[in-house]
C-alpha positions as CSV (number, residue, x, y, z in Angstrom):
1,M,121.0,107.0,53.9
2,A,121.4,103.7,52.3
3,N,120.9,104.1,48.6
4,A,122.9,104.0,45.4
5,V,125.4,106.5,46.6
6,G,125.7,105.3,50.2
7,P,126.4,102.0,52.1
8,K,123.7,99.7,53.3
9,G,122.7,100.4,56.8
10,T,123.6,96.9,58.1
11,P,124.1,96.6,61.9
12,Q,127.9,96.1,61.2
13,T,128.2,99.2,59.1
14,V,126.2,101.2,61.6
15,A,128.5,100.0,64.4
16,V,131.6,101.0,62.5
17,L,130.1,104.4,61.7
18,R,129.0,104.9,65.3
19,A,132.5,104.1,66.5
20,L,134.0,106.6,64.1
21,L,131.4,109.3,65.1
22,D,132.0,108.7,68.8
23,N,135.7,109.3,68.2
24,S,135.5,111.9,65.6
25,S,138.1,114.2,67.3
26,R,140.9,111.8,66.3
27,E,142.0,109.2,63.8
28,M,141.6,105.6,64.6
29,Y,143.4,102.5,63.4
30,G,141.7,99.1,62.7
31,T,142.1,97.4,66.1
32,E,140.7,100.5,67.8
33,I,137.7,100.5,65.5
34,C,137.2,96.7,66.1
35,A,137.2,97.2,69.8
36,A,134.9,100.3,69.7
37,A,132.4,98.6,67.3
38,G,132.6,95.2,68.9
39,L,133.4,93.5,65.6
40,A,136.2,91.4,64.2
41,S,138.9,92.7,61.9
42,G,137.6,90.6,59.0
43,T,134.3,92.3,59.3
44,I,135.4,95.9,59.6
45,H,138.1,96.1,57.0
46,P,135.7,95.5,54.0
47,I,133.4,98.0,55.5
48,L,136.2,100.6,55.9
49,A,137.3,99.9,52.3
50,R,133.7,100.4,51.0
51,L,133.3,103.7,53.0
52,E,136.6,105.0,51.8
53,G,135.6,104.2,48.2
54,L,132.5,106.2,48.7
55,G,134.5,109.2,50.0
56,W,133.0,108.8,53.5
57,L,136.5,108.0,55.0
58,E,140.0,109.3,54.6
59,S,142.9,107.1,55.6
60,K,146.7,107.3,55.8
61,W,149.5,105.0,56.8
62,E,151.5,106.0,59.8
63,D,155.0,107.1,59.1
64,I,157.2,104.7,61.2
65,N,159.9,102.1,60.7
66,P,158.1,98.7,61.5
67,Q,161.4,97.1,62.6
68,E,162.1,99.8,65.1
69,R,158.6,99.6,66.6
70,G,158.4,95.9,66.5
71,R,155.0,95.9,64.9
72,P,153.4,96.5,61.5
73,R,152.5,100.1,60.4
74,R,149.0,101.1,61.2
75,R,146.5,102.6,58.8
76,Y,144.5,105.4,60.4
77,Y,140.9,106.3,59.4
78,R,138.8,109.4,59.9
79,L,135.4,110.4,58.6
80,S,135.6,113.0,55.9
81,S,133.4,116.1,56.4
82,A,130.7,114.8,54.0
83,G,131.1,111.3,55.4
84,A,130.5,112.5,58.9
85,E,127.3,114.2,57.9
86,S,126.1,111.2,56.0
87,A,127.1,108.9,58.8
88,R,125.0,110.8,61.3
89,V,122.0,110.5,59.1
90,L,122.5,106.8,58.4
91,V,123.1,106.0,62.1
92,A,120.1,108.2,63.2
93,N,117.8,106.4,60.7
94,A,119.1,103.0,61.9
95,E,118.4,103.9,65.5
96,Q,114.9,105.1,64.6
97,R,114.2,101.8,62.8
98,R,115.4,99.9,65.8
99,A,113.3,101.9,68.2
100,R,110.2,101.3,66.0
101,I,110.9,97.6,66.0
102,Q,111.4,97.5,69.7
103,A,108.2,99.4,70.3
104,W,106.3,97.1,67.9
105,K,107.7,93.9,69.3
106,P,109.5,94.1,72.6
107,G,112.3,91.5,72.8
108,L,113.4,92.0,69.2
109,A,116.5,93.9,68.1
110,G,118.2,93.4,71.5
111,G,115.4,95.0,73.5
């Protein structure tokens, strides 16, 4: 739910949460979340930071030597237990709103 203790249910936030929910059996790093949500890195990282600040996400840096791998370390994200439950509610509410809009005005909201 979007309220004082949760994020706004913007389409971008909903896309990030949906990507994390669809892949809840594993941790994901930023580029994977970008691809799954269909959003740019500059869009998802502020959302991820906000969600982590609210306790909806847990994150950790991978334990590698960047010089040996030839790439920067990745930060992996996963929904917390409470975050997953809250995300399901927020995504379901967003989908219900979208369905009502589409039923009311076909052609809006991508329909």
